[in-house]
C-alpha positions as CSV (number, residue, x, y, z in Angstrom):
1,M,91.4,99.1,85.1
2,P,91.1,97.6,88.6
3,T,87.8,98.4,90.4
4,L,88.0,100.4,93.9
5,R,87.4,97.1,95.7
6,E,90.5,95.2,93.8
7,E,92.7,98.7,94.5
8,L,91.4,98.1,98.4
9,V,92.3,94.6,98.7
10,R,95.7,95.2,97.0
11,W,96.5,98.2,99.2
12,L,95.6,96.3,102.2
13,E,97.8,93.1,101.3
14,G,99.7,92.6,104.5
15,V,98.1,94.6,106.6
16,E,98.6,94.1,110.6
17,R,96.7,96.7,111.7
18,V,94.7,99.9,109.9
19,V,93.6,103.0,111.2
20,V,90.9,104.8,109.4
21,L,90.5,108.5,109.7
22,G,87.6,110.2,108.7
23,L,87.7,113.9,108.1
24,G,85.3,116.6,107.6
25,S,83.0,119.5,109.3
26,S,80.1,118.5,110.6
27,L,78.8,122.1,109.3
28,R,79.8,122.3,106.2
29,R,77.4,119.5,104.7
30,D,79.4,117.3,102.2
31,D,82.7,117.9,103.8
32,F,81.2,115.4,106.8
33,V,81.5,112.4,104.3
34,G,84.7,111.2,106.0
35,V,83.6,111.0,109.3
36,A,79.9,109.9,108.1
37,V,82.0,107.0,106.8
38,V,83.8,106.2,109.9
39,R,80.6,106.4,112.1
40,E,78.1,103.7,109.4
41,L,81.6,101.7,109.4
42,R,81.7,101.7,113.3
43,R,78.1,100.7,113.3
44,L,78.7,97.8,110.8
45,L,81.6,96.5,112.6
46,A,80.0,96.4,115.9
47,G,77.3,93.7,114.6
48,R,80.6,91.9,113.6
49,A,81.6,88.9,115.2
50,R,85.1,88.9,116.5
51,S,87.1,85.8,117.1
52,S,89.9,87.1,119.6
53,E,90.9,89.9,121.7
54,E,93.8,90.1,118.8
55,A,91.3,90.6,116.0
56,A,89.5,93.3,118.0
57,G,92.6,96.0,117.7
58,R,93.2,95.3,113.7
59,T,91.0,97.8,112.9
60,I,90.6,101.2,114.6
61,L,88.3,104.1,113.6
62,I,89.0,107.5,114.2
63,E,87.0,110.8,113.7
64,G,89.5,113.4,112.8
65,G,86.8,115.9,112.2
66,S,88.1,119.5,110.7
67,A,91.1,119.6,112.9
68,P,92.9,115.9,112.2
69,E,96.1,117.5,114.0
70,N,94.1,116.9,117.1
71,V,94.2,113.3,116.8
72,L,97.5,112.3,115.1
73,G,98.6,111.0,118.6
74,L,95.8,108.1,118.6
75,V,97.0,107.3,115.4
76,A,100.4,106.8,116.2
77,R,99.7,105.0,119.7
78,A,97.8,102.5,117.3
79,R,101.1,101.4,115.4
80,P,99.0,100.7,112.1
81,S,100.9,99.3,109.2
82,H,98.2,101.0,106.9
83,V,96.1,104.1,107.2
84,L,93.1,104.9,105.4
85,I,92.2,108.5,105.2
86,I,88.4,109.3,104.0
87,D,87.9,112.7,103.0
88,A,85.7,115.0,100.6
89,A,87.6,115.6,97.6
90,D,87.0,117.8,94.1
91,L,87.4,115.1,91.7
92,G,85.9,116.5,89.0
93,R,83.3,113.9,88.9
94,E,79.5,112.8,89.6
95,P,78.5,114.0,93.1
96,G,79.2,110.8,95.3
97,S,81.8,109.6,93.0
98,V,84.8,108.1,95.0
99,A,88.3,107.7,93.9
100,L,91.7,106.7,95.4
101,I,94.5,109.7,95.6
102,R,98.1,108.1,96.6
103,P,99.3,110.4,99.2
104,E,101.8,112.1,96.9
105,E,99.2,112.9,94.7
106,A,97.1,114.7,97.4
107,G,99.0,117.8,96.3
108,S,97.8,117.9,93.0
109,A,93.8,117.6,93.4
110,H,91.8,119.9,94.3
111,L,90.9,118.9,97.7
112,P,88.5,121.2,99.9
113,S,90.4,123.6,102.5
114,T,87.9,123.4,105.4
115,H,90.8,121.4,107.2
116,T,93.2,123.7,109.2
117,L,96.0,121.1,108.4
118,P,96.5,120.4,104.3
119,L,96.0,117.0,103.1
120,R,99.5,116.6,101.9
121,F,101.0,117.9,104.6
122,L,98.6,115.5,106.9
123,C,99.7,112.6,104.8
124,S,103.6,113.4,104.9
125,Y,103.5,113.7,108.6
126,L,101.5,110.7,109.1
127,A,104.0,108.6,106.8
128,S,106.7,110.3,109.0
129,L,105.1,109.5,112.1
130,T,104.1,105.7,111.8
131,R,105.9,104.5,108.6
132,A,102.4,102.8,107.7
133,R,101.3,102.4,104.1
134,L,98.8,105.6,103.6
135,L,95.9,106.1,101.2
136,V,93.2,108.6,100.8
137,L,89.9,107.8,99.8
138,G,88.5,110.8,98.2
139,I,84.7,111.6,97.9
140,Q,82.8,114.0,95.4
141,P,80.8,116.3,97.4
142,E,77.7,118.6,96.1
143,D,77.3,121.0,98.6
144,L,80.3,122.2,100.7
145,G,78.1,125.1,101.9
146,F,77.3,126.0,105.7
147,G,74.8,123.7,106.9
148,E,74.2,120.3,108.3
149,G,73.5,116.6,106.6
150,L,75.2,115.1,103.5
151,S,73.7,115.6,100.2
152,P,71.5,112.2,99.1
153,E,74.1,111.1,96.3
154,V,77.1,111.6,98.8
155,A,75.1,109.8,102.1
156,A,74.4,106.6,99.3
157,A,78.4,106.7,98.7
158,A,79.4,107.1,101.9
159,R,77.1,104.0,102.9
160,H,78.1,102.0,100.1
161,L,82.0,102.7,101.2
162,A,81.3,101.8,104.8
163,E,79.8,98.7,103.3
164,L,82.7,97.9,101.4
165,L,85.1,98.7,103.9
166,A,83.2,96.4,106.3
167,E,83.9,93.5,104.0
168,L,87.4,94.3,103.0
169,L,89.1,95.5,107.0
170,P,90.7,92.9,108.9
171,S,88.3,91.2,111.5
């Protein structure tokens, strides 16, 4: 069985420009994990040397929050070859577990419904809008109750995932 790293490397083959779209509500504890990963990734990539102007635009980080429909224009204008959506997802696993969810599988996963746009519809719409390769990275939440801050397991998973993506995404 391939590792998460191996699957991401395979998915990123032929990447020209990738949009990383983090989803989640800051008021629903672990639901915020997608945005937290994007923020940590932004911090990590800011420290990475850029070799050229062209390279600087190959990875675009977007915070979609709990209303991703508000940033679909930004995603489309980026003209990505790949779109990676990061979101909390009920995977039936331990908190902080990470799994790849293919867009066609998004409807069968029990995904949290704190967003106004269902994830399956978002994937379908983005695919038709951008013609990009899409992938969802789901992270198992522990607590989706009202409040702020990630649970320790989910926070650790967000940091680890951001570090992995910083290594793999084009520079």
